[in-house]
N, C-alpha and C positions, 0 to 999 in steps of 0.2 A: 334434238330435243336437249336443252341444258338441264343437268340434274343438279348442279349446285355453282353456286359462285361464292368466292369469299377471300380473305386475306390468309398468306400462309403463317402457320403458327412457328414462331420463334421460340424455342423451348429455352435458349440461353441467350442472355442479354447481349446485344451487340454481336451477334454470331457471325454475321458476314464480314465484318472487319477481320475476324479471326481466322474464318476461312481463306480469305485473301492473303493474309501474312502466311497462312500454312501452305498455300498452293503456289502462290505467284512467283516464287523464285524460279520456277520451271514452267513456263506457260503451257509447254506440250503436254504435260501430264494429264491434262483432261481427257487425252486419249488413251492413256493407260487406264484412267479410273473407269471410262465408260466401257471398254472391252473387258476390264475385270468384272464389272456388274454383269455383263452379259454372261461371262464364264461362271460367275456365282449362280445366275438363273439356271444355267445348264446342269450346274452341279446339284443345286436342289432337286431339280427334276429327276436327274439320275439316280438320287437317293430316295426319292419317294417310289419310284418304279421299282428299286432293290427291296424297298420295304412292303411292298404290295400294297401301297397307298393310291397308287393311280396306274394304269395301263400304259405299256411303252408301245412305240412302233418302230418300223425297219429304217426309218429316215436318219441319217446320220445327223449328230449334233454338229452346230457350226456357228460361227459368228461372221456376218457379213459387213463391211464397212464401204458404203457408196460414197463417191465424191461426184459432186457435179459443179464444174467452174461456172457454168451458165447460170445454175440457179442460186449459185453461193451456199451450197448446202452440203453437209457432211451427216451421213446418218449410220447409226450402229444397230443392227438387227441381230437377234438370237431366236433360237427355238427352245428356249428354256421353260421355266415354271409360268411365266406371264404374271398378270395382276388383275385384279377386280377393281371395281371404283371405290370400294372401302380400303382396299390394300394400298391404293395409289395415295387416298386421303391420309393414311396411317404413316407410309414409308417415304412419301415424296413431299407431302404438305407439312409434315411435322420435321423440321430440320434436326438432324443429329439424332434421329430414331433409327437404329440399323436394322434392315430387314434381315440380314445375315446373322445378326445376333439374336434377333427374336426366333428365327427358323431353328437356330441352333438350340436355344432354351427349350423350345416346343418338343424337340426330338432327341434331346441329350441322353434320355434314358435308353433309346433304342439305337443311338449311334456309338459305337466305341470310338472311333476316330473321325474328326469332323475338320481336320487342317485342310481339306480341300474347299472350303469356303473361306473366301478372301476377306470379304469386308467387314469389319467390326465397328465402324464409325458412324456410318449413314450421311457422310458428307462427300463422298466421291462424286455422286451425281451433280452436285452443285458446282463442281469444277467446269461444268458446260458453260456457266454464265461468265467465265472469264473471257470467252472469246465469241460468244453469241449475242445477236439482237433479239433472236428468238428461238425458244426451244418447245419441240413437240414431242409427245410420247404416244404411240400407238400401241395398245397392247390386247392380248386376249389370254385369259387366265385359261391354266389347263383343266379347271373344274368343269365338269359337264354341263351344259346349257348356258356357259358364261357369255356375256355380252361383251364385245369389242368396245374398248374405251380409248378416248383420246383426252390428253391433257396438254394444255399450252399455257406458256408464259414468256412474256418479254423481257422481264427485270429480275424474276426470281423472287419476287415479293407478291405480285397478283398473279391469280391462276384461273383458268376455267376448265372444268372436267364435263365433258359430253358423251354421248352414246354413239356418235358417229364416227367411231374409230374404223381404220381401214382393213385391220388384219383378219384373216380368214382362218389361219392356224395359229396355234398356241405360241406365246412368245412376245417379244417386245421390241419395238423400233423406236429408237430416239434420235429424231432429225434436228440439227443445229443449222440456223441460219446464220452464217459467219458475219461479225462485224468488220467494218473496213479495215481496222488495225489488226486483223487476224487473217485475212484472206491468204496468207502464204500457207496454211494448212491445206489450201485447195489444190496445191501441186501434188499430184499423185507421186512422183518420186519421192518429195519430201515426206509425203504421208506415210509411205511404206517404210522408209528409213526410221521414221518415230515408231511404228508398229514393231519393226525388228528390233529396235533398242530396249522398249519396255516388255515387249509381249512374245519374244522369240521361242519361250518354251511353255507357254500356256497350254493346259491340258484340253483345250477345245480349239479345233481348226479354224483358223482366221483366214478370211479371203477378202480382197479389195477388187472392187468393180468401179470401173470409170464409166458412169452413166451416159456421159456426153459422147463417149467413144462407142459405146454400145448403140446408141441412139444413131449416130452417123454409119456405123456398119450396118445395122438393119436397114436404114434408109437406102444405102447403098445397094444391099443385096436385093432389096424389094425392087429397085430401079433396074437392075441387073435381070431379074425374072421377068419382069414387064417387058423388058426389050427383046428378051429370048422368046417371049410367048408370041409377041407381035411378028416375030420372024419364024413361029411355027417350030422352034427348036425344041427337042425332047431333052430337057436338063438332066433327067437321070439318065437317060441312055447315052447322050453324047460325053457327060463328064463321069458318070459313075457315081456311086454314094459317095459322099463326103465325110471322112472321119472327124468326129467332134473332138477338139481339143478339150481335155480334161484340166480343168482349174487346179493350180497347185498351191496349196495353203502356204502362208508366209512363215509359219511357225513350225517347231519341232514339238509334237505334243508328248513325247516320250523321251525326255533328254537322259544322257547317259548316266548322270548322277543318280537318277531314281533306280537304277538297276543295281543288284546286288554285286559287290566288286568280283567275286567268283564267276560271276556270269558275263564279265566283259573281257574282252581281248585287247591286246596291245595295239592291234591295228584300229580298234574302235576308239581307244583312247587317244590316239594320235591323230586320227581323221576329227574326233570332236574338237582337240585343241587347235588345229589348223583352221577349222571353220568358224569357230567362236572368235578367235583372235585374228583370223584374216592374215595367217602367217604361211610359210611354206617349209620352214625348217621344223625339225622335230624336237620335242623335249627332252630332256637327260631321262627324267623319271617323274613320277607322279605319286599323289597320295589320295585315295580314295576316302572320304569322310562318310560314315553311315552311322549315325548314333539315333536311337530311339529313347534313351533315358539317361540322365533325369531330364533332358530336353530333346527337342527334335532337330536334329542337325545333318544334312547331307551335303555333298559338293566334291569337287576334285580340285586338288592344288597341284599345279605344275611347275617344275624347277625349269626355267628356259637355259638354253645354252647361250653364254657370253661368248662374243668373238674376242673381247679385249675388256679389261676390267673399267675402262672409261665409258663402256656401254652399261654401266651399273646406274640404270635409272629407274624411277618407280614403275612396276609392272602394271598390270590391272586385274584386280580381284573383283569380281561383280558379285554383289550380294542381291539375292532374290528371297521373295517371301511368297511361299507355295506356287513357285515357277513364275512370279511376277517380278519383273527387275525393279530395284529400289535405288540403288546406286552404285557408283564405282568407288573402290577404297575408301570404306567407311572405317577410320582408324579406331573407333571406338568398339568395333566389334571384332574387327581384323587386327592383330598386333602389328605395329608399324614396320617392323622388319620383315614380316610376312609380304608386305606389299611389294617387295622386289621380286614377288613371284608372280604368276598368271594364274587365273582360277576362276571358279564359280563357288559360291557358297548359298545354299538354299536353308533358310530359318524360319519356319513359320511362327516360331514363338515370339518373333520381333514383329511390332506392329509396321505398317507401311510408311507410315509417316508419324514421325516423332522427333522432337528436338535433339540435338546432339547432347545437350546438357542433362536430358532424360537418360540417354545411352550411358553417358559417364558414370550416372550414379544408379543404375538399374544393376541389381546383383546378377540376374540371369547373364546379362552381356558379359560381365566379368568372368562368370563361369564358362560362358561359350568361347571367350576369348583364351582363357587358361586351357580349355579342352584342346582347342586348335593347336596350340603351341605344343602340348602333350602328344599330339597325334604325329606332329611334324618330327619331334624329338624321337619318337617310338620307329618312325619309319627309317631315320637315319642309323640308329642303333642297329635295327634289322639288317640294313644294307651292309654296315661295317663288320656285324659278327656273320652274318650267313652268306654274304657275297663281296668279300672283300676285294676282290680283284676288280669287280665292277665299280665298287664305291670308291677306290683309288683312281680308276679312270676318270671318275666324275670329279675328284677333289678339287683340280684347279680350277673348275668351273664354279663350284659351290662353296669354295672356302671364303670368299669375301662374304656371301651371304650368312653363313654360319658365324663368322667372328661378327659382323655387323649385329645379328642376332643375340649373341652374348653381351655385346657392349648395351645394347638396348633394353634387355631382359635377362638380368642375372639368374632367374629360375630357369631359363632356357640353358644357361651356361652350366648349371648344376646338373641337368638332365643329361648334356651332350658332351661335357668335359673328357670324359674318356675316349671320345670318339672323334676328337678333333686331331688331325694328322698334320706332321710336319715332314717335309722333304729334307733329307740330310744330305752330306755332302758326295755320298755315293748314289743319290738318286732315290733311295729307298724310303718309303713312308713309315713313319714311327709315330708313336704317342709321346707325348710330354713325359709321361710315365716312363716309358721305355729309355727315353734318353737319359733322364736324371738316374736311372737305375744303372745304366751301362757305364756313366761317368763318375759314381759316386766315390770311387777310389782315386779319381784323378782330380775333380774339382766339384765336390759336393754342392748341391743346390745352386749350381752357376750353369747357366745356359748360353753357350756361344752361337751367335747367328751371323749369317751373312746376307747383305742387301743387295750386292751387286757382284756376281761370280767372276765379271771380267776385271773390274776394277780392285777387287780384293784378291785375285788369283794366287799372289805371292804369299798371302798370309793363309790361303787354303792349301797351297803347295806345303808350307810350314807345318800346319796342322797334321796333315796327312803323313808326313816325315815322322812326326812323333804319335801316330796312331791317335790322334785326337778328332773328334766329330764335332760339327756344328749343324745347325738347321738352316734352311733358305726361308727368309721372311723377306720377300721383296715386293710386296703388295703395299700399295697406299695405305690401306686401313692397319698395316702390322705396327706402326709407331704406337698408335692409340691401344692396339691389342696387347702389346707386351706390357704397357704400363698397367693395364687391366689385370693381366695375369699375375704381376707382382703384386698388386693389391688383394687379389683373391687367394694366390698361393704363397702364404706367408713364409719368408726365408728364401723363396727363390728370385734370384736375380739375373736379368738378362744382359749380356755384354754383347756388344758387337765385335767381331773377330779382330778388328784392328783397334779394340780399345783396351785390352788387357792381355797380359802374356801369363798363360796358366803356369803354374809351378812345375808342371811337368816339362816345360820347356827349358827350364832352368836346371843347371848342373849343381845339385845340392851338394855334392861332394866337394867342390870348390868352396873354401872358406873365403867370405867376402871382406876384402880389406877396404875398409871405409876412406882411409886416407889416400889410397892410390885411387879409388873411385872419384874422389872429389879432385884429384888432380887431372885425371883424363877429362872431366867435366869441365874444368876451367880451361884446359888445352883447347877443346872443341869450342867452347865460347869464345874464345879469343880468334879462332879461326872463322867462325861463321856468324859471328853476331847475334842478332835476335830473331834470326828466321824460325825459330822454335820457341816455344814459352818454357818449356821444360826439359830436363836432361836426366838420363839415368844410365847406369852402368850394370850390366847384368853378364852373368858368365853362362852362355847358351850352350847346350849339349852339341849343337850343330855349329861347327866352327867357320863355315863358309858364308855365313851371313855378317856382315861388318855391322849394319845397323837397321833397326826397323822404327818407323813412326807409329806411336800409338795416338788415338784421339779420344779424349776425354768422354765417355759415355753421357755424363752430366751435362758437360757443357753443349755436345752435339744435340741432346734432347732439347735443351733450352734454345738453341739455335733454330731448332724444328718448330718449336712453339711459336718462337717469335715469327717465323715465316708464315705459320698459319695464321696468326693473329696480326697481320701486317699493320704497322703503324703504332703498336702498342708500345708504351714508353716504360722502360724498366728503370731510368733513372741513370743507366750505365750502358757502354756498348757491349754486346755480346759478340762474342768470336769463339770458334772451335779451338780448345785448349789441346796443342800438339805436344807430344813428348818424344824426344829424340832418345831410343834406347841404344846404346852402344854396347857392342859385344867385345867383352875385353879377352876373347879368347880367339877371336878372328886374326890371322896371320898379317892382313893388311893395315888393322887398326894397330897391332903392336908394333909393325914395320914404322908408321908414321910417329908412333910415340917414341920410338928409339932415336928418330933423328930430329926431335922438337929443340934439341940444343945445337945442332948442326945448321950453322948460318948458310954454308953453301947451298944446303937443300931446303931452305926456307920457302922458296917460290914454290918448289914441288910438293911440299908439305900442304900448303894452303890450298894448291890445287886438288890434291888428293883428299882432304878433308871435306872441302865443298864438294867435290865428286860423291863421296860416300853419303852426305846428306841428300843431294839430289836424287841419287838411286833410291834411297829410302823413301823420299816423297814421291818420286815416279810410280814406285810400287803401290801407292794410293792415290796416284793421278792428282796429286796436289801442286804441281808446277803451274804457275801463271806464264802468261806469253813472254814476258821480260826473263822470268828465271829460266825458262825452256830454252830461250834464245842463248842465254850464257852457258847453259848446260850443253847445247850444241857446240859452241864456240870452244869449251874447255874439252869437250871430248876430242874435237879435231887436234886441238892442241897436244892433248897427251898421246893420240896416235902419231903424231909428228915426232914427238920425243922418242917413242918407242921405235920408230923407224931408224932414228939417227943414232940409235945405241949400236 
């Protein structure tokens, strides 16, 4: 018997194009919406039972998704609150009238927390028409004496409501007959993967049933029974009772992030990490977020272990709303640098479907983002202060993340700067404050650093001989990071260990003879030509070093910038500016200088001068192929001369 016919009321002009624009970017989202609606219906019934508004029963709440390729149908069934004909007319036929919102407003004085009600838009149901040629609703309200109601529409515009619904128990079944261009959703494996993607942690158990397979199995069993009956076989006696296989829900209704951190074990955190992200390794450590005020926020952020820094790729931080998956890596909610991590964030205060421009301008979103940064900084502080040995063990794996975070968010740097570690020449972890304090009497506000311990080994040896220290900055991000530190820490200057000679290395007791220094420079220029750009003469405390090469910090940084921005035209050629520092206290240097006017030793002096320069360049691995070839030949020649003495 037909109760009513009519046209669906559109409360907002041109609402369907808006719905399409809102939903069509991910066509599979209709599955999330319909299952979420079922979850809402269950949550409402649970709440009414708890309030004494209706009686409960011992049947477990669940949502069942049935798929049939043969019939080209998908159905979504729940045993929640159900609907009457009037409620269907109100909630379904009037687009954008949210049943969840109405339910909340009705019971808000009796409910302290209603965040388990997901929908607040009233549009989710109509996502079904993205994929369907026909949509049917069979529903029976929880209200005593209610009549089962059936609703049907082929286009989302025209509908029919009748009293010939098929449900005998409270709840709702939504059946979609899929359009030809959407039949991929009839593949059971694909369907399960979508449900796991969006609904892995919904609070109501979700089951998938393939009705085609069930029909085939039922038919096969019936044939087997009939065949055995013909053979007078006693099925129960011959085979014994068969154990019924209990179906397993696709989702985890109580995810770890909902538990209080004090109630979670390390084993649970690791297992959850491995299951959610489908990995076998263990995270370094994690941060459990659990905030109730001034907004609701729960989640777990994991710091993954990097095998090498070239694995530094975007991680995966999953955003949920009341356990419903929204999206991965929403930069407007989760600060960009935290997307190097893996984790889950559940924030009921964020709507399920909004534009990113809305998120960018929403004050609550900004507060949530800042709070997440604060919690990460607090965790790192706590580790550094209370578990220093453990923190140092993590440092090589997390330093890139922390430095990247500082570059992207200066407020994060302000929170964490005292807990950024640097490894010194002895392998000890120190802070920048520690280094500057220890070196203030030797080279105040100057930080020496090493980028390649092998290449700069001679300089490291020289520093150690003079009881000087340096820090190891060998990560690809360090070039940018030291520039950032110089900007933030006014007066502090970073110098690579081969770019400057600390005054500590020089013999201050020796009075510098400018005229003599100029003669030495001219002498070496004459012997080696333009192999280096600059010359300097110093009296080093250690006499056994004839010369060292220094590379200008400024020119090196410009070269690195040019390499990063390949093809950038500066209007002139950039190259590293090398300075040959000649130690006028070195015996070998003194000897060649004493022979400068001896014509009989001219050839020997030329060889020795070039050898001194090559040894200095080799200490910095600066010889090209031709220069190395000349160096080897010259070395052989020198050895031959020594033998002939």
